[in-house]
PDB file of N, CA, C, O and CB in Angstrom:
ATOM      1  N   UNK A   1      39.586  21.487  49.780  1.00  0.00           N
ATOM      2  CA  UNK A   1      39.075  21.305  48.456  1.00  0.00           C
ATOM      3  C   UNK A   1      39.651  20.049  47.792  1.00  0.00           C
ATOM      4  O   UNK A   1      40.867  19.861  47.754  1.00  0.00           O
ATOM      5  CB  UNK A   1      39.373  22.523  47.628  1.00  0.00           C
ATOM      6  N   UNK A   2      38.755  19.184  47.265  1.00  0.00           N
ATOM      7  CA  UNK A   2      39.325  18.009  46.611  1.00  0.00           C
ATOM      8  C   UNK A   2      39.716  18.296  45.141  1.00  0.00           C
ATOM      9  O   UNK A   2      39.010  19.045  44.466  1.00  0.00           O
ATOM     10  CB  UNK A   2      38.323  16.848  46.671  1.00  0.00           C
ATOM     11  N   UNK A   3      40.763  17.750  44.659  1.00  0.00           N
ATOM     12  CA  UNK A   3      41.070  17.952  43.268  1.00  0.00           C
ATOM     13  C   UNK A   3      40.030  17.173  42.378  1.00  0.00           C
ATOM     14  O   UNK A   3      39.486  16.159  42.816  1.00  0.00           O
ATOM     15  CB  UNK A   3      42.544  17.487  42.975  1.00  0.00           C
ATOM     16  N   UNK A   4      39.772  17.652  41.156  1.00  0.00           N
ATOM     17  CA  UNK A   4      38.840  16.997  40.323  1.00  0.00           C
ATOM     18  C   UNK A   4      39.372  15.568  39.973  1.00  0.00           C
ATOM     19  O   UNK A   4      40.574  15.306  39.933  1.00  0.00           O
ATOM     20  CB  UNK A   4      38.584  17.846  39.061  1.00  0.00           C
ATOM     21  N   UNK A   5      38.430  14.715  39.736  1.00  0.00           N
ATOM     22  CA  UNK A   5      38.814  13.318  39.451  1.00  0.00           C
ATOM     23  C   UNK A   5      37.721  12.680  38.579  1.00  0.00           C
ATOM     24  O   UNK A   5      36.582  13.144  38.553  1.00  0.00           O
ATOM     25  CB  UNK A   5      39.020  12.493  40.792  1.00  0.00           C
ATOM     26  N   UNK A   6      38.083  11.633  37.885  1.00  0.00           N
ATOM     27  CA  UNK A   6      37.246  10.932  36.984  1.00  0.00           C
ATOM     28  C   UNK A   6      37.017   9.549  37.487  1.00  0.00           C
ATOM     29  O   UNK A   6      37.989   8.923  37.911  1.00  0.00           O
ATOM     30  CB  UNK A   6      37.825  10.916  35.621  1.00  0.00           C
ATOM     31  N   UNK A   7      35.820   9.001  37.485  1.00  0.00           N
ATOM     32  CA  UNK A   7      35.685   7.603  37.876  1.00  0.00           C
ATOM     33  C   UNK A   7      35.229   6.828  36.622  1.00  0.00           C
ATOM     34  O   UNK A   7      34.518   7.331  35.752  1.00  0.00           O
ATOM     35  CB  UNK A   7      34.657   7.431  39.087  1.00  0.00           C
ATOM     36  N   UNK A   8      35.676   5.612  36.601  1.00  0.00           N
ATOM     37  CA  UNK A   8      35.352   4.743  35.488  1.00  0.00           C
ATOM     38  C   UNK A   8      34.675   3.470  36.104  1.00  0.00           C
ATOM     39  O   UNK A   8      35.254   2.780  36.943  1.00  0.00           O
ATOM     40  CB  UNK A   8      36.670   4.382  34.626  1.00  0.00           C
ATOM     41  N   UNK A   9      33.479   3.212  35.663  1.00  0.00           N
ATOM     42  CA  UNK A   9      32.781   2.003  36.120  1.00  0.00           C
ATOM     43  C   UNK A   9      32.656   0.977  34.963  1.00  0.00           C
ATOM     44  O   UNK A   9      32.126   1.258  33.888  1.00  0.00           O
ATOM     45  CB  UNK A   9      31.363   2.376  36.677  1.00  0.00           C
ATOM     46  N   UNK A  10      33.159  -0.173  35.252  1.00  0.00           N
ATOM     47  CA  UNK A  10      33.047  -1.297  34.272  1.00  0.00           C
ATOM     48  C   UNK A  10      32.080  -2.357  34.719  1.00  0.00           C
ATOM     49  O   UNK A  10      32.248  -2.964  35.777  1.00  0.00           O
ATOM     50  CB  UNK A  10      34.405  -1.944  34.038  1.00  0.00           C
ATOM     51  N   UNK A  11      31.111  -2.569  33.946  1.00  0.00           N
ATOM     52  CA  UNK A  11      30.076  -3.625  34.264  1.00  0.00           C
ATOM     53  C   UNK A  11      30.201  -4.754  33.221  1.00  0.00           C
ATOM     54  O   UNK A  11      29.967  -4.600  32.022  1.00  0.00           O
ATOM     55  CB  UNK A  11      28.570  -3.008  34.252  1.00  0.00           C
ATOM     56  N   UNK A  12      30.579  -5.862  33.782  1.00  0.00           N
ATOM     57  CA  UNK A  12      30.650  -6.994  32.860  1.00  0.00           C
ATOM     58  C   UNK A  12      29.425  -7.470  32.295  1.00  0.00           C
ATOM     59  O   UNK A  12      28.394  -7.201  32.912  1.00  0.00           O
ATOM     60  CB  UNK A  12      31.237  -8.061  33.469  1.00  0.00           C
ATOM     61  N   UNK A  13      29.345  -8.156  31.191  1.00  0.00           N
ATOM     62  CA  UNK A  13      28.123  -8.520  30.589  1.00  0.00           C
ATOM     63  C   UNK A  13      27.303  -9.392  31.509  1.00  0.00           C
ATOM     64  O   UNK A  13      26.083  -9.256  31.599  1.00  0.00           O
ATOM     65  CB  UNK A  13      28.373  -9.196  29.303  1.00  0.00           C
ATOM     66  N   UNK A  14      27.988 -10.290  32.189  1.00  0.00           N
ATOM     67  CA  UNK A  14      27.182 -11.157  33.129  1.00  0.00           C
ATOM     68  C   UNK A  14      26.580 -10.356  34.270  1.00  0.00           C
ATOM     69  O   UNK A  14      25.454 -10.600  34.705  1.00  0.00           O
ATOM     70  CB  UNK A  14      28.065 -12.288  33.727  1.00  0.00           C
ATOM     71  N   UNK A  15      27.353  -9.402  34.735  1.00  0.00           N
ATOM     72  CA  UNK A  15      26.768  -8.507  35.850  1.00  0.00           C
ATOM     73  C   UNK A  15      25.579  -7.757  35.380  1.00  0.00           C
ATOM     74  O   UNK A  15      24.586  -7.594  36.089  1.00  0.00           O
ATOM     75  CB  UNK A  15      27.810  -7.472  36.372  1.00  0.00           C
ATOM     76  N   UNK A  16      25.706  -7.271  34.088  1.00  0.00           N
ATOM     77  CA  UNK A  16      24.572  -6.475  33.560  1.00  0.00           C
ATOM     78  C   UNK A  16      23.400  -7.366  33.435  1.00  0.00           C
ATOM     79  O   UNK A  16      22.305  -6.884  33.727  1.00  0.00           O
ATOM     80  CB  UNK A  16      24.893  -5.820  32.196  1.00  0.00           C
ATOM     81  N   UNK A  17      23.471  -8.631  33.032  1.00  0.00           N
ATOM     82  CA  UNK A  17      22.426  -9.649  32.839  1.00  0.00           C
ATOM     83  C   UNK A  17      21.865  -9.863  34.215  1.00  0.00           C
ATOM     84  O   UNK A  17      20.646  -9.823  34.382  1.00  0.00           O
ATOM     85  CB  UNK A  17      22.978 -11.012  32.188  1.00  0.00           C
ATOM     86  N   UNK A  18      22.687 -10.087  35.205  1.00  0.00           N
ATOM     87  CA  UNK A  18      22.253 -10.362  36.573  1.00  0.00           C
ATOM     88  C   UNK A  18      21.348  -9.160  37.123  1.00  0.00           C
ATOM     89  O   UNK A  18      20.269  -9.350  37.684  1.00  0.00           O
ATOM     90  CB  UNK A  18      23.543 -10.586  37.501  1.00  0.00           C
ATOM     91  N   UNK A  19      21.863  -8.018  36.917  1.00  0.00           N
ATOM     92  CA  UNK A  19      21.090  -6.810  37.285  1.00  0.00           C
ATOM     93  C   UNK A  19      19.737  -6.709  36.622  1.00  0.00           C
ATOM     94  O   UNK A  19      18.729  -6.377  37.245  1.00  0.00           O
ATOM     95  CB  UNK A  19      21.871  -5.592  36.945  1.00  0.00           C
ATOM     96  N   UNK A  20      19.752  -7.020  35.283  1.00  0.00           N
ATOM     97  CA  UNK A  20      18.535  -6.841  34.517  1.00  0.00           C
ATOM     98  C   UNK A  20      17.495  -7.920  35.034  1.00  0.00           C
ATOM     99  O   UNK A  20      16.319  -7.605  35.214  1.00  0.00           O
ATOM    100  CB  UNK A  20      18.833  -6.988  32.928  1.00  0.00           C
ATOM    101  N   UNK A  21      17.936  -9.123  35.252  1.00  0.00           N
ATOM    102  CA  UNK A  21      17.053 -10.162  35.706  1.00  0.00           C
ATOM    103  C   UNK A  21      16.521  -9.870  37.081  1.00  0.00           C
ATOM    104  O   UNK A  21      15.360 -10.171  37.359  1.00  0.00           O
ATOM    105  CB  UNK A  21      17.750 -11.478  35.693  1.00  0.00           C
ATOM    106  N   UNK A  22      17.363  -9.264  37.999  1.00  0.00           N
ATOM    107  CA  UNK A  22      16.880  -8.893  39.287  1.00  0.00           C
ATOM    108  C   UNK A  22      15.830  -7.798  39.193  1.00  0.00           C
ATOM    109  O   UNK A  22      14.830  -7.821  39.911  1.00  0.00           O
ATOM    110  CB  UNK A  22      18.015  -8.461  40.152  1.00  0.00           C
ATOM    111  N   UNK A  23      16.073  -6.791  38.262  1.00  0.00           N
ATOM    112  CA  UNK A  23      14.967  -5.786  38.080  1.00  0.00           C
ATOM    113  C   UNK A  23      13.728  -6.344  37.452  1.00  0.00           C
ATOM    114  O   UNK A  23      12.631  -5.861  37.733  1.00  0.00           O
ATOM    115  CB  UNK A  23      15.437  -4.642  37.231  1.00  0.00           C
ATOM    116  N   UNK A  24      13.859  -7.364  36.592  1.00  0.00           N
ATOM    117  CA  UNK A  24      12.658  -7.938  36.098  1.00  0.00           C
ATOM    118  C   UNK A  24      11.888  -8.676  37.173  1.00  0.00           C
ATOM    119  O   UNK A  24      10.661  -8.597  37.220  1.00  0.00           O
ATOM    120  CB  UNK A  24      12.965  -8.839  34.976  1.00  0.00           C
ATOM    121  N   UNK A  25      12.586  -9.390  38.034  1.00  0.00           N
ATOM    122  CA  UNK A  25      11.880 -10.047  39.149  1.00  0.00           C
ATOM    123  C   UNK A  25      11.168  -9.045  40.069  1.00  0.00           C
ATOM    124  O   UNK A  25      10.030  -9.235  40.500  1.00  0.00           O
ATOM    125  CB  UNK A  25      12.868 -10.876  39.970  1.00  0.00           C
ATOM    126  N   UNK A  26      11.928  -7.946  40.344  1.00  0.00           N
ATOM    127  CA  UNK A  26      11.271  -6.940  41.184  1.00  0.00           C
ATOM    128  C   UNK A  26       9.999  -6.364  40.524  1.00  0.00           C
ATOM    129  O   UNK A  26       8.986  -6.204  41.206  1.00  0.00           O
ATOM    130  CB  UNK A  26      12.255  -5.804  41.492  1.00  0.00           C
ATOM    131  N   UNK A  27      10.028  -6.062  39.260  1.00  0.00           N
ATOM    132  CA  UNK A  27       8.958  -5.561  38.565  1.00  0.00           C
ATOM    133  C   UNK A  27       7.750  -6.596  38.550  1.00  0.00           C
ATOM    134  O   UNK A  27       6.587  -6.221  38.697  1.00  0.00           O
ATOM    135  CB  UNK A  27       9.428  -5.196  37.179  1.00  0.00           C
ATOM    136  N   UNK A  28       8.080  -7.821  38.376  1.00  0.00           N
ATOM    137  CA  UNK A  28       6.990  -8.892  38.385  1.00  0.00           C
ATOM    138  C   UNK A  28       6.437  -8.977  39.792  1.00  0.00           C
ATOM    139  O   UNK A  28       5.217  -9.088  39.908  1.00  0.00           O
ATOM    140  CB  UNK A  28       7.547 -10.345  37.919  1.00  0.00           C
ATOM    141  N   UNK A  29       7.166  -8.939  40.828  1.00  0.00           N
ATOM    142  CA  UNK A  29       6.641  -9.000  42.142  1.00  0.00           C
ATOM    143  C   UNK A  29       5.774  -7.718  42.419  1.00  0.00           C
ATOM    144  O   UNK A  29       4.748  -7.805  43.093  1.00  0.00           O
ATOM    145  CB  UNK A  29       7.804  -9.148  43.163  1.00  0.00           C
ATOM    146  N   UNK A  30       6.169  -6.626  41.932  1.00  0.00           N
ATOM    147  CA  UNK A  30       5.454  -5.389  42.189  1.00  0.00           C
ATOM    148  C   UNK A  30       4.120  -5.452  41.410  1.00  0.00           C
ATOM    149  O   UNK A  30       3.106  -4.985  41.928  1.00  0.00           O
ATOM    150  CB  UNK A  30       6.322  -4.128  41.769  1.00  0.00           C
ATOM    151  N   UNK A  31       4.088  -5.996  40.222  1.00  0.00           N
ATOM    152  CA  UNK A  31       2.818  -6.116  39.478  1.00  0.00           C
ATOM    153  C   UNK A  31       1.951  -7.105  40.192  1.00  0.00           C
ATOM    154  O   UNK A  31       0.745  -6.870  40.267  1.00  0.00           O
ATOM    155  CB  UNK A  31       3.044  -6.553  37.998  1.00  0.00           C
ATOM    156  N   UNK A  32       2.466  -8.214  40.736  1.00  0.00           N
ATOM    157  CA  UNK A  32       1.661  -9.186  41.446  1.00  0.00           C
ATOM    158  C   UNK A  32       1.062  -8.583  42.672  1.00  0.00           C
ATOM    159  O   UNK A  32      -0.123  -8.802  42.922  1.00  0.00           O
ATOM    160  CB  UNK A  32       2.472 -10.390  41.808  1.00  0.00           C
ATOM    161  N   UNK A  33       1.809  -7.824  43.472  1.00  0.00           N
ATOM    162  CA  UNK A  33       1.353  -7.168  44.588  1.00  0.00           C
ATOM    163  C   UNK A  33       0.203  -6.185  44.300  1.00  0.00           C
ATOM    164  O   UNK A  33      -0.819  -6.153  44.986  1.00  0.00           O
ATOM    165  CB  UNK A  33       2.465  -6.503  45.200  1.00  0.00           C
ATOM    166  N   UNK A  34       0.431  -5.388  43.247  1.00  0.00           N
ATOM    167  CA  UNK A  34      -0.587  -4.396  42.845  1.00  0.00           C
ATOM    168  C   UNK A  34      -1.867  -5.100  42.406  1.00  0.00           C
ATOM    169  O   UNK A  34      -2.969  -4.599  42.627  1.00  0.00           O
ATOM    170  CB  UNK A  34      -0.056  -3.490  41.696  1.00  0.00           C
ATOM    171  N   UNK A  35      -1.709  -6.287  41.772  1.00  0.00           N
ATOM    172  CA  UNK A  35      -2.977  -7.011  41.334  1.00  0.00           C
ATOM    173  C   UNK A  35      -3.756  -7.553  42.512  1.00  0.00           C
ATOM    174  O   UNK A  35      -4.979  -7.676  42.440  1.00  0.00           O
ATOM    175  CB  UNK A  35      -2.641  -8.199  40.376  1.00  0.00           C
ATOM    176  N   UNK A  36      -3.048  -7.890  43.633  1.00  0.00           N
ATOM    177  CA  UNK A  36      -3.684  -8.364  44.835  1.00  0.00           C
ATOM    178  C   UNK A  36      -4.417  -7.320  45.643  1.00  0.00           C
ATOM    179  O   UNK A  36      -5.312  -7.635  46.427  1.00  0.00           O
ATOM    180  CB  UNK A  36      -2.694  -8.983  45.670  1.00  0.00           C
ATOM    181  N   UNK A  37      -4.028  -6.073  45.444  1.00  0.00           N
ATOM    182  CA  UNK A  37      -4.627  -4.974  46.128  1.00  0.00           C
ATOM    183  C   UNK A  37      -6.157  -4.901  45.848  1.00  0.00           C
ATOM    184  O   UNK A  37      -6.591  -5.005  44.700  1.00  0.00           O
ATOM    185  CB  UNK A  37      -3.931  -3.682  45.713  1.00  0.00           C
ATOM    186  N   UNK A  38      -6.914  -4.729  46.867  1.00  0.00           N
ATOM    187  CA  UNK A  38      -8.383  -4.580  46.543  1.00  0.00           C
ATOM    188  C   UNK A  38      -8.663  -3.092  46.318  1.00  0.00           C
ATOM    189  O   UNK A  38      -8.398  -2.235  47.162  1.00  0.00           O
ATOM    190  CB  UNK A  38      -9.328  -5.160  47.729  1.00  0.00           C
ATOM    191  N   UNK A  39      -9.191  -2.852  45.178  1.00  0.00           N
ATOM    192  CA  UNK A  39      -9.594  -1.495  44.801  1.00  0.00           C
ATOM    193  C   UNK A  39     -11.068  -1.269  45.042  1.00  0.00           C
ATOM    194  O   UNK A  39     -11.877  -1.950  44.413  1.00  0.00           O
ATOM    195  CB  UNK A  39      -9.265  -1.227  43.344  1.00  0.00           C
ATOM    196  N   UNK A  40     -11.471  -0.363  45.906  1.00  0.00           N
ATOM    197  CA  UNK A  40     -12.876  -0.222  46.196  1.00  0.00           C
ATOM    198  C   UNK A  40     -13.588   0.408  44.971  1.00  0.00           C
ATOM    199  O   UNK A  40     -13.030   1.233  44.248  1.00  0.00           O
ATOM    200  CB  UNK A  40     -13.082   0.640  47.481  1.00  0.00           C
ATOM    201  N   UNK A  41     -14.776  -0.003  44.794  1.00  0.00           N
ATOM    202  CA  UNK A  41     -15.562   0.506  43.659  1.00  0.00           C
ATOM    203  C   UNK A  41     -16.003   1.952  43.950  1.00  0.00           C
ATOM    204  O   UNK A  41     -16.219   2.300  45.110  1.00  0.00           O
ATOM    205  CB  UNK A  41     -16.812  -0.410  43.389  1.00  0.00           C
ATOM    206  N   UNK A  42     -16.130   2.740  42.986  1.00  0.00           N
ATOM    207  CA  UNK A  42     -16.589   4.187  43.238  1.00  0.00           C
ATOM    208  C   UNK A  42     -18.064   4.165  43.643  1.00  0.00           C
ATOM    209  O   UNK A  42     -18.858   3.324  43.221  1.00  0.00           O
ATOM    210  CB  UNK A  42     -16.397   5.128  41.911  1.00  0.00           C
ATOM    211  N   UNK A  43     -18.354   5.090  44.441  1.00  0.00           N
ATOM    212  CA  UNK A  43     -19.728   5.282  44.950  1.00  0.00           C
ATOM    213  C   UNK A  43     -20.598   5.688  43.745  1.00  0.00           C
ATOM    214  O   UNK A  43     -20.244   6.574  42.968  1.00  0.00           O
ATOM    215  CB  UNK A  43     -19.783   6.394  46.117  1.00  0.00           C
ATOM    216  N   UNK A  44     -21.720   5.023  43.625  1.00  0.00           N
ATOM    217  CA  UNK A  44     -22.590   5.419  42.503  1.00  0.00           C
ATOM    218  C   UNK A  44     -24.045   5.194  43.043  1.00  0.00           C
ATOM    219  O   UNK A  44     -24.262   4.561  44.077  1.00  0.00           O
ATOM    220  CB  UNK A  44     -22.274   4.540  41.122  1.00  0.00           C
ATOM    221  N   UNK A  45     -25.015   5.752  42.278  1.00  0.00           N
ATOM    222  CA  UNK A  45     -26.335   5.652  42.653  1.00  0.00           C
ATOM    223  C   UNK A  45     -26.834   4.156  42.378  1.00  0.00           C
ATOM    224  O   UNK A  45     -26.390   3.444  41.477  1.00  0.00           O
ATOM    225  CB  UNK A  45     -27.159   6.724  41.892  1.00  0.00           C
ATOM    226  N   UNK A  46     -27.726   3.826  43.204  1.00  0.00           N
ATOM    227  CA  UNK A  46     -28.271   2.363  43.121  1.00  0.00           C
ATOM    228  C   UNK A  46     -29.670   2.578  42.456  1.00  0.00           C
ATOM    229  O   UNK A  46     -30.498   3.334  42.964  1.00  0.00           O
ATOM    230  CB  UNK A  46     -28.401   1.560  44.694  1.00  0.00           C
ATOM    231  N   UNK A  47     -29.895   1.909  41.342  1.00  0.00           N
ATOM    232  CA  UNK A  47     -31.086   2.008  40.689  1.00  0.00           C
ATOM    233  C   UNK A  47     -31.869   0.684  40.801  1.00  0.00           C
ATOM    234  O   UNK A  47     -31.239  -0.372  40.733  1.00  0.00           O
ATOM    235  CB  UNK A  47     -30.843   2.404  39.294  1.00  0.00           C
ATOM    236  N   UNK A  48     -33.143   0.680  40.962  1.00  0.00           N
ATOM    237  CA  UNK A  48     -33.950  -0.520  40.989  1.00  0.00           C
ATOM    238  C   UNK A  48     -33.902  -1.334  42.278  1.00  0.00           C
ATOM    239  O   UNK A  48     -34.386  -2.464  42.326  1.00  0.00           O
ATOM    240  CB  UNK A  48     -33.545  -1.368  39.891  1.00  0.00           C
ATOM    241  N   UNK A  49     -33.323  -0.760  43.306  1.00  0.00           N
ATOM    242  CA  UNK A  49     -33.294  -1.527  44.574  1.00  0.00           C
ATOM    243  C   UNK A  49     -33.893  -0.643  45.598  1.00  0.00           C
ATOM    244  O   UNK A  49     -33.317   0.403  45.896  1.00  0.00           O
ATOM    245  CB  UNK A  49     -31.843  -1.980  44.993  1.00  0.00           C
ATOM    246  N   UNK A  50     -35.023  -0.991  46.166  1.00  0.00           N
ATOM    247  CA  UNK A  50     -35.661  -0.251  47.288  1.00  0.00           C
ATOM    248  C   UNK A  50     -36.449  -1.212  48.102  1.00  0.00           C
ATOM    249  O   UNK A  50     -36.548  -2.399  47.792  1.00  0.00           O
ATOM    250  CB  UNK A  50     -36.577   0.901  46.788  1.00  0.00           C
ATOM    251  N   UNK A  51     -37.008  -0.682  49.146  1.00  0.00           N
ATOM    252  CA  UNK A  51     -37.850  -1.534  50.000  1.00  0.00           C
ATOM    253  C   UNK A  51     -39.090  -1.981  49.274  1.00  0.00           C
ATOM    254  O   UNK A  51     -39.630  -1.249  48.444  1.00  0.00           O
ATOM    255  CB  UNK A  51     -38.240  -0.803  51.276  1.00  0.00           C
ATOM    256  N   UNK A  52     -39.549  -3.183  49.580  1.00  0.00           N
ATOM    257  CA  UNK A  52     -40.634  -3.662  48.906  1.00  0.00           C
ATOM    258  C   UNK A  52     -41.913  -2.971  49.404  1.00  0.00           C
ATOM    259  O   UNK A  52     -42.936  -3.046  48.723  1.00  0.00           O
ATOM    260  CB  UNK A  52     -40.691  -5.125  49.048  1.00  0.00           C
ATOM    261  N   UNK A  53     -41.893  -2.344  50.491  1.00  0.00           N
ATOM    262  CA  UNK A  53     -43.012  -1.513  50.927  1.00  0.00           C
ATOM    263  C   UNK A  53     -42.635  -0.038  50.797  1.00  0.00           C
ATOM    264  O   UNK A  53     -41.472   0.332  50.957  1.00  0.00           O
ATOM    265  CB  UNK A  53     -43.414  -1.850  52.389  1.00  0.00           C
ATOM    266  N   UNK A  54     -43.582   0.758  50.520  1.00  0.00           N
ATOM    267  CA  UNK A  54     -43.291   2.222  50.390  1.00  0.00           C
ATOM    268  C   UNK A  54     -44.352   3.128  51.038  1.00  0.00           C
ATOM    269  O   UNK A  54     -44.947   4.024  50.440  1.00  0.00           O
ATOM    270  CB  UNK A  54     -43.173   2.594  48.907  1.00  0.00           C
ATOM    271  N   UNK A  55     -44.526   2.783  52.368  1.00  0.00           N
ATOM    272  CA  UNK A  55     -45.414   3.731  53.123  1.00  0.00           C
ATOM    273  C   UNK A  55     -44.656   4.544  54.128  1.00  0.00           C
ATOM    274  O   UNK A  55     -45.247   5.368  54.827  1.00  0.00           O
ATOM    275  CB  UNK A  55     -46.525   2.976  53.849  1.00  0.00           C
TER     276      UNK A  55
END
């Protein structure tokens, strides 16, 4: 069994800024990729389009 311990994490301001900028870049790339995905249109009835002959 391990004895209980406490950890302390120090993030410098510059490091925090670097992490935030990286996350913003990742989010921007993700939005760009999602925008490029082709979303198929839902199936719906077609009105006003039929064969010119109807026999």
